[in-house]
C-alpha positions in Angstrom: -0.1 0.2 -0.2 1.7 3.1 -1.4 2.4 5.8 2.0 -1.3 8.2 0.8 -3.4 5.2 0.6 -2.3 4.2 4.1 -3.4 7.9 4.9 -6.3 7.4 3.8 -6.2 10.0 1.3 -5.6 13.5 4.1 -2.7 14.9 3.4 -2.8 18.4 5.2 -0.2 21.4 4.5 3.4 19.9 3.0 4.6 23.0 4.9 2.7 26.2 6.2 0.5 28.3 3.8 3.1 31.3 4.1 5.6 29.2 2.8 4.2 27.6 -0.3 3.0 31.3 -1.0 6.7 32.1 -1.0 7.3 30.3 -4.1 6.6 31.3 -7.5 5.0 28.0 -8.8 4.9 27.1 -12.5 1.6 25.6 -12.1 -1.3 25.6 -9.3 -4.0 22.8 -10.4 -7.2 23.6 -8.2 -8.6 20.6 -6.8 -7.2 17.0 -5.5 -9.8 15.0 -7.6 -8.1 12.2 -9.4 -7.6 14.2 -13.3 -6.6 16.9 -10.8 -3.4 14.4 -9.0 -3.0 13.4 -13.3 -2.5 16.4 -15.0 -0.4 17.4 -11.6 1.8 14.3 -12.4 2.9 15.0 -15.7 3.3 18.4 -14.9 5.8 17.5 -12.4 7.4 14.9 -14.3 8.8 17.5 -17.0 10.3 19.6 -14.6 7.5 22.2 -13.7 7.2 23.0 -10.2 3.4 21.7 -9.3 1.3 22.9 -6.5 -2.2 20.9 -5.8 -4.4 22.6 -3.5 -7.5 21.0 -2.4 -10.7 22.6 -0.2 -11.2 19.3 1.9 -9.0 17.0 3.8 -8.5 14.1 2.1 -7.5 13.9 -1.7 -9.4 12.1 -4.2 -13.2 13.9 -5.0 -15.8 11.8 -6.2 -12.9 9.2 -6.2 -11.9 8.6 -2.9 -12.3 6.2 0.1 -14.7 7.7 3.5 -15.4 6.0 6.6 -19.4 7.0 7.2 -20.6 4.6 9.8 -20.1 3.7 13.7 -17.1 1.2 12.9 -14.8 1.9 11.2 -13.7 -0.2 10.1 -16.3 -0.1 7.2 -14.7 1.8 4.2 -17.0 2.8 1.1 -16.5 5.3 -1.5 -19.3 8.3 -1.7 -19.6 8.3 -5.7 -17.2 6.4 -7.6 -18.0 3.0 -6.9 -16.5 0.6 -9.8 -14.3 0.8 -12.9 -14.2 1.0 -16.1 -13.1 3.6 -18.1 -10.3 4.3 -15.9 -7.2 4.6 -19.3 -5.0 1.5 -19.9 -2.6 4.7 -21.3 -3.0 6.8 -17.8 -2.7 3.4 -15.8 0.2 2.0 -17.3 2.6 5.9 -17.4 1.5 6.3 -13.7 2.7 3.0 -12.9 -0.5 2.6 -10.8 -0.5 -1.2 -11.0 2.8 -0.9 -9.4 1.4 1.4 -6.4 -1.3 -1.2 -6.0 -4.1 -1.0 -8.0 -5.0 -4.4 -8.2 -8.8 -4.3 -10.8 -11.1 -7.2 -10.3 -13.3 -7.7 -13.3 -17.2 -7.8 -12.4 -18.9 -11.0 -12.7 -21.6 -10.9 -13.6 -21.1 -8.1 -16.0 -25.3 -7.8 -15.4 -27.8 -9.4 -13.1 -31.3 -8.3 -13.8 -33.9 -10.1 -12.2 -37.2 -9.8 -13.1 -40.4 -10.6 -11.0 -40.8 -13.4 -12.5 -38.3 -15.5 -10.9 -36.3 -15.4 -13.8 -33.2 -13.1 -14.7 -30.8 -11.6 -17.7 -27.3 -12.4 -16.7 -24.9 -11.3 -18.7 -21.3 -12.8 -18.6 -17.7 -12.2 -20.1 -18.1 -15.2 -21.4 -20.7 -14.6 -24.8 -21.3 -18.5 -25.3 -23.0 -18.6 -21.4 -24.3 -15.6 -21.9 -26.5 -16.9 -24.7 -27.3 -20.1 -23.3 -28.9 -17.8 -20.2 -31.3 -16.2 -23.0 -32.2 -19.7 -24.6 -33.0 -21.0 -20.5 -35.3 -17.8 -21.0 -37.5 -19.1 -24.1 -36.5 -16.5 -26.3 -36.3 -16.7 -30.3 -33.9 -17.0 -32.4 -34.2 -13.4 -33.9 -34.3 -12.0 -30.9 -31.5 -13.4 -29.4 -29.6 -12.9 -32.7 -30.7 -9.5 -32.0 -29.3 -9.3 -28.5 -25.9 -10.3 -30.3 -25.8 -7.5 -33.0 -27.1 -4.5 -30.5 -23.9 -5.4 -28.4 -21.6 -5.9 -31.6 -23.4 -2.6 -32.7 -21.7 -0.7 -29.6 -18.4 -2.0 -30.0 -18.3 -1.6 -33.5 -18.2 2.2 -32.6 -15.8 2.2 -29.7 -13.5 0.2 -32.1 -14.2 2.9 -34.9 -13.5 6.0 -32.7 -11.0 4.2 -30.0 -8.8 1.6 -32.0 -8.9 3.2 -35.8 -7.4 5.8 -37.7 -7.3 7.6 -34.0 -8.2 7.6 -30.4 -10.5 10.0 -29.7 -10.3 10.7 -26.7 -6.3 11.1 -26.5 -5.7 14.9 -26.5 -8.6 17.4 -28.6 -11.9 15.8 -29.5 -12.5 15.8 -33.5 -14.6 18.3 -34.9 -18.3 16.3 -35.8 -17.2 16.0 -39.0 -14.2 13.7 -38.4 -16.4 11.8 -36.4 -19.1 11.0 -39.0 -15.5 10.3 -41.0 -13.7 7.8 -38.8 -17.8 5.6 -38.5 -17.1 5.2 -42.2 -20.6 7.6 -43.8 -22.6 4.5 -41.3 -26.0 6.3 -40.6 -27.1 4.2 -37.7 -23.4 4.5 -35.9 -23.8 8.4 -36.8 -27.3 8.6 -34.9 -26.6 6.3 -31.8 -23.5 9.2 -30.9 -25.2 12.3 -31.6 -29.3 11.4 -31.8 -30.7 8.4 -30.7 -32.4 7.2 -27.2 -31.2 4.3 -25.8 -34.9 2.6 -26.1 -34.4 3.8 -30.3 -31.8 1.9 -30.4 -32.8 -1.4 -28.4 -36.3 -1.2 -30.4 -34.1 -1.5 -33.5 -32.6 -4.5 -32.7 -34.9 -6.3 -30.2 -38.6 -6.9 -29.7 -39.0 -8.6 -26.5 -40.0 -6.6 -23.8 -37.8 -8.9 -20.9 -34.6 -8.3 -23.6 -35.9 -4.2 -23.4 -36.3 -3.9 -19.7 -32.9 -5.5 -19.4 -30.9 -3.1 -21.5 -31.7 0.4 -21.4 -30.1 0.9 -17.9 -27.1 2.1 -18.8 -28.5 5.0 -21.0 -29.7 6.5 -18.1 -26.3 7.0 -15.2 -26.5 10.6 -14.3 -29.0 11.6 -17.2 -31.5 13.6 -16.2 -33.4 12.2 -18.9 -35.3 8.4 -19.8 -35.2 6.0 -21.9 -37.0 7.2 -24.4 -35.0 11.0 -24.4 -32.4 11.6 -27.4 -29.1 11.0 -26.9 -29.6 8.9 -23.8 -27.6 5.9 -26.8 -24.4 8.4 -26.1 -24.0 7.8 -22.3 -24.3 4.1 -23.4 -21.5 4.5 -25.9 -19.6 6.5 -23.2 -19.9 4.0 -20.7 -19.0 0.9 -23.5 -15.6 2.7 -24.9 -13.4 2.1 -22.1 -11.2 -1.7 -21.4 -10.4 -3.8 -18.8 -7.8 -5.0 -18.4 -7.4 -6.3 -22.2 -11.3 -6.3 -22.2 -13.6 -3.9 -24.1 -16.7 -2.7 -22.1 -16.0 -4.2 -18.5 -16.3 -2.6 -15.2 -14.2 -4.1 -12.1 -13.6 -3.4 -8.5 -10.3 -1.7 -7.2 -8.8 -4.0 -4.2 -9.5 -1.1 -1.2 -11.8 0.4 -3.4 -12.0 2.9 -5.4 -10.4 6.1 -4.0 -7.2 3.5 -3.6 -7.2 5.1 -7.8 -6.7 8.9 -7.4 -4.4 7.9 -4.0 -2.1 6.5 -6.6 -2.2 8.9 -8.2 -1.6 10.9 -5.6 1.6 9.0 -4.8 2.6 9.4 -8.2 2.2 13.1 -8.3 4.2 13.1 -5.1 7.1 11.1 -6.3 7.5 13.6 -9.4 8.2 16.4 -7.3 4.6 17.8 -6.6 3.2 19.3 -3.4 -0.1 18.9 -2.2 -1.9 20.7 -0.4 -5.4 19.7 1.7 -7.6 22.0 3.5 -6.8 24.7 1.2 -9.8 26.4 -0.5 -9.5 28.5 -3.3 -11.8 31.8 -3.3 -11.0 33.2 -6.8 -8.3 32.7 -9.6 -6.9 35.3 -11.7 -5.7 34.4 -15.0 -1.4 34.6 -16.2 -0.7 35.4 -12.4 -2.5 32.6 -9.5 -4.9 32.2 -7.4 -5.8 33.7 -4.1 -7.1 31.5 -1.6 -10.8 32.4 1.0 -8.0 34.2 3.4 -6.9 35.8 1.0 -3.2 34.7 0.8 -2.0 34.6 -3.3 -0.2 31.9 -4.6 1.6 33.4 -7.8 1.7 30.9 -11.1 1.9 31.7 -14.6 -0.2 28.2 -15.4 -3.7 27.5 -13.4 -5.0 24.1 -14.5 -8.7 23.7 -13.2 -10.1 20.5 -11.4 -13.3 22.1 -10.1 -16.4 22.4 -11.9 -17.1 24.9 -14.3 -19.8 26.2 -12.0 -17.2 27.3 -9.6 -14.9 28.3 -12.0 -17.5 31.4 -12.8 -17.4 32.0 -9.1 -13.8 31.9 -9.4 -13.3 34.5 -12.7 -15.8 36.9 -10.9 -14.1 40.7 -11.0 -11.9 38.8 -14.2 -11.3 40.0 -17.8 -12.3 36.1 -19.3 -13.9 37.1 -21.5 -17.3 37.6 -21.8 -18.4 34.1 -24.1 -16.6 31.6 -22.1 -18.0 33.1 -18.9 -21.6 32.9 -20.5 -20.8 29.3 -21.6 -20.2 28.5 -18.1 -23.1 30.0 -16.4 -25.2 28.0 -19.4 -23.3 24.7 -18.9 -25.9 21.9 -17.7 -25.5 20.6 -14.7 -29.3 19.1 -13.4 -28.1 15.8 -11.2 -31.4 13.4 -10.4 -28.9 10.7 -8.6 -29.6 9.3 -5.2 -26.4 7.7 -3.4 -27.0 4.9 -1.0 -24.3 3.4 1.0 -24.6 0.7 3.0 -22.8 -2.2 5.5 -25.4 -5.2 5.3 -25.2 -8.1 7.9 -25.0 -10.2 4.6 -25.4 -9.7 1.1 -29.0 -10.0 -0.6 -30.2 -13.1 -1.5 -31.8 -13.1 -5.0 -34.9 -14.7 -5.7 -34.4 -15.1 -9.1 -30.7 -16.5 -8.5 -32.1 -19.1 -6.2 -31.9 -17.2 -3.1 -28.0 -17.3 -3.3 -26.3 -14.1 -3.3 -23.6 -14.7 -6.2 -24.5 -12.0 -8.5 -22.7 -9.2 -5.6 -20.2 -10.0 -7.3 -21.2 -8.3 -10.7 -23.5 -5.4 -11.2 -27.1 -5.7 -10.3 -29.4 -4.1 -11.7 -32.8 -3.2 -10.0 -35.7 -1.6 -12.0 -39.2 -0.4 -13.4 -39.2 -2.0 -17.2 -38.5 0.7 -19.9 -41.8 2.7 -19.9 -41.9 2.7 -15.9 -38.4 4.3 -15.8 -40.0 6.9 -18.6 -42.5 7.4 -16.1 -39.9 8.2 -13.1 -38.2 10.6 -14.8 -41.0 12.3 -16.1 -42.5 12.4 -12.4 -39.0 13.8 -11.5 -39.2 16.5 -13.8 -42.8 17.3 -12.0 -40.6 17.7 -9.2 -41.0 14.2 -7.5 -38.8 11.7 -6.0 -39.4 8.2 -8.3 -36.5 5.6 -7.8 -37.0 3.6 -11.3 -33.2 2.9 -11.6 -31.4 1.0 -8.6 -27.9 -0.1 -9.9 -26.2 -2.2 -7.2 -22.4 -3.3 -6.6 -20.6 -4.8 -3.7 -17.0 -4.0 -2.9 -17.1 -6.7 -0.1 -18.3 -10.0 -2.4 -15.1 -9.4 -3.7 -12.9 -7.6 -1.2 -13.3 -8.3 2.5 -11.1 -6.0 3.1 -13.6 -2.5 3.0 -15.9 -4.3 6.2 -15.6 -6.3 9.5 -15.3 -9.5 8.9 -18.7 -11.4 8.0 -20.4 -8.3 7.2 -21.0 -6.2 3.7 -21.1 -3.5 2.1 -22.9 -2.5 -0.8 -23.2 1.4 -2.6 -26.5 1.7 -4.7 -26.6 4.2 -7.5 -30.2 5.5 -8.2 -32.0 7.8 -9.9 -34.2 9.3 -9.9 -34.6 12.0 -7.6 -36.0 16.0 -8.3 -33.0 17.4 -9.1 -34.3 20.7 -7.4 -34.9 20.2 -4.5 -33.3 21.8 -1.8 -31.5 20.5 1.5 -33.8 21.9 3.6 -36.6 19.2 1.6 -33.7 16.4 1.5 -33.2 16.9 5.4 -37.0 17.3 6.4 -38.0 13.2 4.8 -36.7 13.0 0.9 -33.6 11.5 2.0 -35.2 9.0 4.1 -38.1 8.9 2.1 -35.1 7.8 -1.0 -34.0 5.3 1.3 -37.6 3.6 1.6 -38.0 3.6 -2.1 -34.6 1.9 -2.9 -34.8 -0.4 0.0 -38.2 -1.6 -1.5 -37.4 -1.9 -4.9 -34.2 -4.6 -3.9 -36.4 -5.9 -1.6 -39.0 -6.5 -4.0 -36.1 -8.9 -5.5 -34.2 -10.4 -2.3 -36.8 -10.7 0.0 -35.6 -10.3 3.3 -33.4 -6.8 2.1 -34.1 -4.2 5.0 -33.7 -6.6 8.0 -29.8 -7.1 6.6 -29.1 -3.2 7.0 -27.0 -2.2 9.8 -26.2 1.2 8.6 -26.9 3.8 5.5 -26.1 7.1 4.3 -28.3 8.7 1.7 -27.0 11.1 -0.5 -29.2 13.7 -2.5 -28.1 15.5 -5.1 -28.0 18.6 -2.3 -25.7 16.5 -0.1 -22.8 15.6 -3.3 -23.0 19.3 -3.8 -22.2 19.9 -0.4 -19.8 16.9 0.4 -18.1 16.2 -3.4 -17.7 20.2 -4.5 -19.8 19.5 -7.5 -22.7 21.6 -8.8 -25.8 20.6 -8.3 -24.7 17.2 -7.4 -23.9 16.2 -11.1 -21.0 13.7 -11.2 -20.2 13.8 -14.5 -19.2 18.0 -13.6 -22.1 18.7 -16.7 -24.3 16.6 -18.3 -23.3 14.0 -21.0 -25.4 14.5 -23.4 -24.4 14.8 -27.2 -25.6 18.6 -26.8 -22.2 18.8 -24.0 -19.7 15.6 -25.6 -16.9 15.5 -28.4 -16.2 18.8 -29.8 -19.4 20.1 -27.2 -17.5 19.5 -24.1 -15.1 21.9 -22.2 -11.4 21.7 -24.1 -8.2 21.6 -21.9 -7.2 25.1 -23.2 -9.3 27.7 -22.5 -10.0 31.1 -24.4 -8.4 32.5 -20.8 -4.3 32.3 -21.3 -2.8 30.6 -18.8 -5.8 28.9 -17.8 -6.4 24.7 -18.8 -9.5 22.9 -17.8 -9.0 19.5 -16.4 -12.0 17.6 -15.0 -14.6 16.0 -15.7 -16.8 18.4 -17.2 -13.5 18.3 -20.2 -13.4 16.3 -23.1 -13.9 12.7 -23.1 -16.7 12.9 -20.6 -17.2 12.0 -16.9 -16.1 8.9 -15.0 -13.3 7.8 -13.8 -10.8 8.3 -16.4 -6.9 10.2 -16.0 -7.3 10.6 -20.0 -8.6 14.5 -18.8 -6.1 15.4 -16.8 -3.1 14.1 -19.8 -4.9 15.7 -22.3 -5.2 19.1 -19.9 -1.0 18.2 -19.1 -0.2 17.3 -22.8 -1.7 21.3 -23.3 0.2 22.8 -21.2 3.1 21.6 -22.4 2.7 22.2 -25.3 1.4 25.2 -25.6 5.1 26.4 -23.7 6.6 24.5 -26.5 
């Protein structure tokens, strides 16, 4: 375990703030989330003097580890919970494996129980998946439709990441360039820029069980339902990675997702960067540096911001930043319908569709309404109601018992839909308990007795995520990932403000724990210096 992980990311100050302010830095990085740490490492390795400033006491941002329960042997990540898009290039170049990062594939890839006691189960072994579909009594045409559906997304991934260029590395291609890379295939172009996840599903299958099983990955953090245009792009984004050579796969980081950030922090420190925690930045002064909330100024010609666009907008208030840039930040969409539930359990859920066994917990379990029911849940959310129609569940301890007391377990549930505009007062006034009741009820529907297994839990609605993690609106991707905010419409590493760069999830290639956002920003800084 690296030294940062031993401290669970709580680093404090490397030296007094006055000493930090006495130095002229080459670069200040605002925010010690994983992308900020990644950018700092690449810059420091090129001999730049770099200071990373973090508002909280712990590095990692949304990809960190905390001890939220009365028994501190429980360790959970408040937001990020599984890896699938962490880029192999970043893993290799930063030596993350040598710093303790071990990834274990989550299998089954998807376990989706139905009310009739059957389940859709997707394995890495395609033949095993197909055998399960046949056991469900699906017609050959439906099985082939499912295979064509998965290949449709995989072909898009191969063309955009394994073709003439890897479109996630460096500056984003334009739409015209993407259409060329997709060889003019109108269905693939529609997948990237227009289609809803329901549209794509309905082109391939008609069986209601498959329709209900396949829509979920198009909803992750989306302020929309399965029939909302652009949700196919959200599924595509989550299909664009590789996990140890296996495409579109997800897995557990041994020790929890925060280990990724802790390994990156260790790499940054080894490269010569300094990291200061508990140091909130109030203002960015382009070309000059940053001002802390206590009025201290740290001088740097380059500022790399990992904070979300809305927080950056506040930091630029009163500066000479071009109005077209600040107007774009002001218009940036950060609506979030996400509820995160973390729980300590006496036992793993016993799934009816698995014959009462617990094995699905080693993979990804989705408890949800039908496709049409999920659409109705979003529409209720859009009217201001809490309506949990989709619950994605991961259990770190099903594969890695190190994060809980012996014989007990933890789960993380990523849930939708919460009303995006509900206030902290409303969450404190009963919405939080109502969310827990709906989420636990959804799980209990497919795993009877689950409520009795819950020892402790925490619920984070959008205002809680904003307060604890610093993500405006509780938007885990620093901005919606619909087509109108992706590719050339996503924020770039370079800004029109001299000396100001962005490295957070609001930049290309998008949200999730990727690391390329930080790498892309660092490469832009170094290229511009040259």
